[in-house]
C-alpha positions as CSV (number, residue, x, y, z in Angstrom):
1,M,0.1,-0.2,-0.3
2,F,2.7,2.2,0.7
3,D,4.7,2.2,-3.0
4,S,6.1,4.4,-5.8
5,S,2.4,5.2,-6.3
6,M,2.7,7.9,-3.3
7,M,4.6,10.1,-5.1
8,L,1.6,11.3,-7.0
9,L,0.4,12.6,-3.7
10,I,3.9,14.6,-3.1
11,P,2.7,17.5,-5.7
12,A,-0.5,17.9,-4.1
13,F,0.4,17.6,-0.4
14,L,3.0,20.7,-1.4
15,L,0.2,22.5,-3.1
16,A,-2.6,22.1,-0.6
17,M,0.5,23.0,2.2
18,W,0.9,26.5,0.6
19,A,-3.1,27.0,-0.4
20,Q,-3.3,27.1,3.8
21,F,-0.3,28.9,4.5
22,N,-1.2,31.5,1.5
23,V,-5.0,32.2,2.6
24,K,-3.8,32.1,6.6
25,S,-1.0,35.2,5.4
26,T,-2.8,36.9,3.2
27,F,-5.9,36.9,5.4
28,D,-3.8,38.5,7.9
29,K,-2.4,40.8,6.0
30,Y,-5.2,42.4,5.0
31,S,-7.3,42.1,8.7
32,R,-4.9,44.4,9.5
33,V,-6.2,47.4,7.3
34,S,-9.6,48.5,7.6
35,A,-11.9,49.6,5.5
36,R,-12.2,53.1,5.0
37,G,-16.2,53.0,5.0
38,G,-16.0,51.9,9.0
39,S,-18.2,49.5,8.8
40,N,-18.1,45.6,10.2
41,G,-18.9,42.3,8.8
42,A,-22.0,41.5,9.5
43,Y,-23.5,45.1,8.5
44,V,-22.0,44.7,5.7
45,A,-23.7,40.9,4.7
46,R,-26.9,42.6,6.5
47,M,-26.9,45.2,3.5
48,L,-26.0,43.0,0.8
49,L,-28.4,40.8,1.7
50,D,-31.4,43.2,2.2
51,R,-30.2,44.8,-1.3
52,A,-30.5,41.1,-2.7
53,G,-34.5,40.6,-1.5
54,L,-33.1,38.5,1.4
55,S,-34.0,39.9,4.2
56,N,-35.5,36.8,5.6
57,V,-31.6,35.0,5.6
58,P,-30.1,36.1,9.2
59,V,-26.8,36.7,10.0
60,N,-25.1,34.9,12.8
61,S,-21.9,34.8,14.6
62,V,-19.8,31.8,14.7
63,S,-16.8,30.8,16.8
64,G,-13.8,30.0,15.5
65,H,-11.0,31.3,12.9
66,L,-11.9,31.3,9.3
67,T,-14.8,29.0,9.8
68,D,-17.1,31.4,7.8
69,H,-20.4,29.6,5.8
70,Y,-23.6,29.7,4.4
71,D,-25.7,26.8,5.4
72,P,-28.3,25.8,2.8
73,V,-29.9,23.9,4.7
74,K,-31.1,26.8,7.1
75,R,-30.3,29.5,4.8
76,T,-27.9,31.4,7.4
77,I,-24.6,33.3,7.1
78,N,-22.1,32.2,9.6
79,L,-18.9,34.6,10.2
80,S,-16.4,33.9,12.2
81,E,-16.0,36.2,15.2
82,S,-12.7,37.6,13.3
83,V,-15.3,38.8,10.5
84,Y,-18.3,39.6,12.3
85,G,-17.3,42.5,14.1
86,S,-14.4,43.6,12.2
87,S,-13.9,46.2,9.6
88,S,-11.0,45.2,7.8
89,I,-10.6,44.5,4.0
90,A,-10.4,40.8,4.2
91,S,-13.5,41.0,6.5
92,L,-15.7,42.4,4.5
93,G,-14.1,40.7,1.3
94,V,-15.4,37.4,3.1
95,A,-18.5,38.5,4.4
96,A,-19.5,39.4,0.9
97,H,-18.7,36.4,-0.2
98,E,-20.8,34.7,1.9
99,C,-23.6,36.6,1.1
100,G,-23.0,35.2,-2.9
101,H,-24.0,31.9,-2.0
102,A,-27.3,33.2,-0.7
103,I,-27.7,34.7,-3.9
104,Q,-26.5,31.8,-5.6
105,H,-29.3,29.9,-3.5
106,S,-31.9,32.6,-3.9
107,I,-31.8,32.6,-7.9
108,G,-31.2,28.9,-8.2
109,Y,-27.4,28.9,-9.3
110,T,-27.1,25.6,-11.1
111,P,-23.9,24.3,-9.6
112,L,-24.8,25.3,-6.1
113,M,-27.9,23.4,-6.5
114,I,-25.9,20.1,-8.2
115,R,-23.5,20.4,-5.3
116,N,-26.0,20.4,-2.2
117,T,-28.1,17.7,-3.7
118,I,-25.0,15.2,-4.2
119,V,-23.5,16.2,-0.9
120,P,-25.5,13.3,1.1
121,V,-24.2,11.1,-1.2
122,V,-20.6,12.1,-1.4
123,N,-20.3,12.2,2.5
124,L,-21.1,8.8,2.3
125,G,-19.3,7.7,0.1
126,S,-16.0,9.8,1.5
127,T,-16.5,7.9,4.5
128,I,-16.6,4.2,2.7
129,A,-14.4,4.5,-0.3
130,I,-11.0,4.1,1.1
131,P,-11.8,1.7,3.4
132,L,-13.9,-0.6,0.4
133,F,-10.6,-0.1,-1.6
134,F,-7.5,-1.3,0.8
135,I,-9.6,-4.2,2.1
136,G,-10.4,-5.0,-1.5
137,F,-6.6,-4.7,-2.2
138,V,-6.0,-6.6,1.0
139,L,-8.3,-9.6,0.1
140,S,-7.0,-9.2,-4.0
141,A,-11.0,-8.7,-4.5
142,T,-11.2,-6.6,-7.5
143,G,-15.0,-5.7,-7.3
144,L,-14.2,-4.5,-4.0
145,M,-11.4,-2.1,-5.2
146,T,-13.5,-0.7,-8.1
147,L,-16.5,-0.1,-5.9
148,G,-14.5,2.3,-3.5
149,I,-13.5,3.8,-7.1
150,V,-16.7,4.4,-8.1
151,F,-17.5,6.0,-4.5
152,F,-14.0,8.2,-4.4
153,T,-15.5,9.4,-8.1
154,G,-18.0,11.0,-6.4
155,V,-15.7,12.8,-4.2
156,I,-13.9,14.2,-7.8
157,V,-17.2,15.2,-8.7
158,F,-18.2,17.5,-5.6
159,H,-14.9,19.4,-6.0
160,L,-15.5,20.1,-9.7
161,V,-18.6,21.8,-9.1
162,T,-17.7,23.4,-6.0
163,L,-15.0,25.4,-7.9
164,P,-17.7,27.4,-10.1
165,V,-19.8,27.7,-7.0
166,E,-16.5,28.8,-4.8
167,F,-15.4,31.2,-8.1
168,N,-18.4,32.9,-8.9
169,A,-19.3,33.6,-5.4
170,S,-16.0,35.8,-5.1
171,S,-17.0,37.1,-8.0
172,R,-20.3,38.3,-7.1
173,A,-18.7,39.7,-3.8
174,L,-16.2,42.0,-5.8
175,A,-18.7,43.3,-8.0
176,V,-21.8,44.0,-5.2
177,L,-18.5,45.8,-3.2
178,G,-17.4,47.7,-5.6
179,D,-21.4,48.7,-7.3
180,T,-22.3,49.8,-3.4
181,G,-19.2,51.7,-3.0
182,T,-18.2,49.2,0.1
183,L,-15.2,49.3,-1.2
184,S,-12.8,51.8,-3.0
185,K,-10.7,50.4,-5.9
186,D,-8.0,50.0,-4.6
187,E,-9.4,48.4,-1.2
188,L,-11.2,46.1,-4.0
189,V,-7.4,44.8,-4.8
190,G,-7.2,43.5,-1.2
191,A,-10.3,41.9,-0.9
192,G,-9.6,40.3,-4.1
193,A,-6.4,38.8,-3.1
194,V,-8.0,37.1,0.4
195,L,-10.9,35.6,-2.1
196,R,-8.2,34.2,-4.7
197,A,-6.4,32.8,-2.0
198,A,-9.2,31.4,-0.7
199,A,-10.3,29.9,-4.0
200,W,-6.8,28.2,-4.2
201,T,-7.7,25.8,-1.0
202,Y,-10.4,25.0,-3.2
203,I,-8.3,24.0,-6.1
204,A,-5.6,22.3,-3.8
205,A,-8.4,20.2,-2.3
206,A,-9.5,19.0,-6.2
207,V,-5.7,18.3,-7.0
208,M,-5.0,16.7,-4.0
209,A,-8.8,14.1,-4.4
210,A,-7.7,13.7,-8.5
211,A,-4.3,12.7,-7.6
212,Q,-5.5,9.7,-4.5
213,L,-7.9,8.6,-7.4
214,I,-5.6,8.3,-9.9
215,R,-3.0,6.1,-7.6
216,L,-6.5,4.1,-6.7
217,I,-6.6,3.0,-9.8
218,I,-2.8,2.2,-10.7
219,M,-2.6,0.0,-7.6
220,K,-5.5,-1.5,-8.6
221,N,-4.4,-1.8,-11.7
222,R,-0.8,-3.9,-10.7
223,R,-3.2,-5.9,-8.3
């Protein structure tokens, strides 16, 4: 199980490590730069949601750092403590990004709807795919290995659908922050840097999953 195919994971692992470092350092950099408008993440999120006709979507504060997310089940915007009450360029960019997801949901943005639909299946598949494959590997059961690969393919689909969802939410965020005058042109540069850094974490996750899938296929063929 620890053979030369492991080498496939090294570039993907390095990319993932760089992406995590990049998003943290970029966020930290622009979290120290206050937006001239003075509005905090919670206020901006509420303003953008109301502007989009989503006054029924609450904006909540959640614990943790960079734990910001939109909950499509409860239809809530959840901002980390470092974003909710902060008026930094980084915080406003993140808050607007999460509002982008809420807007996607409200208009039925196809990639988001696909992602929301396949989440339960992908969660199951990601849990059992690798154990199934390696049980099959140990027992030389080709059928189990194939089944594990099939389940893991669902993970790849999830990552591929996630990319346009995240890119689109960031594009919406930057556009609306500029249109509303919440951030000036020079401030949008910083917000864009933060959102691009965050996007790289999704790209890295997709690359890692793809490398893992290729490795599983190579191992099965060798078996």
